[in-house]
C-alpha positions, 0 to 999 in steps of 0.5 A: 500500500505504501507505493500509492503514496510514495513520492516519485524521485523525478521532478518531471514525469510523463506518467504524472502529467498524464495522470493529472490531466486524466484526473482533470478531464474526469473531474470536468466530465463528472461535473458536466454529467452531474449538472445534466443529471440534476437538470433533468431529474432534480437534485435527488439524483445525486448519490453523494450527500455532501455534493447534494447538500452543496447544490441545495444550499448554493444552487446546482451550478455554484455548489457543483462548481465549488465541489469540482474546484475543490477536488481539482485543487486537491488533485493538483496538490497531490501532483505537485507533491509528486504522488502520481500513483495516487492521482492515477488510482483516484482517476481510475476510481472516479471513472468507476464510481462516477463516470460509469454510473452516470453513463449507465443512467443516461443510457437507460433513460 
């Protein structure tokens, strides 16, 4: 498990750059899919209660933008600390728990 949070030795890493770009793309795609889902079916469709609460309090666009900006900031911070493996794993997990479910919901409806 230690290899997930081990810092890479090299300052520049193509793998790290690809991991953080993938992370950013997945975050933006999740933001778009979530906004479309909430616009079509209402805020109850959001499975994450924290994001749902943020959208209820601040409005769908503002709440979602705040959550995505925070996630992006943390992803960039991990990248800057050269924790590239962790960023890559988080990207894969996000695809599995956010992008694929939203895709399934849109394809089913």
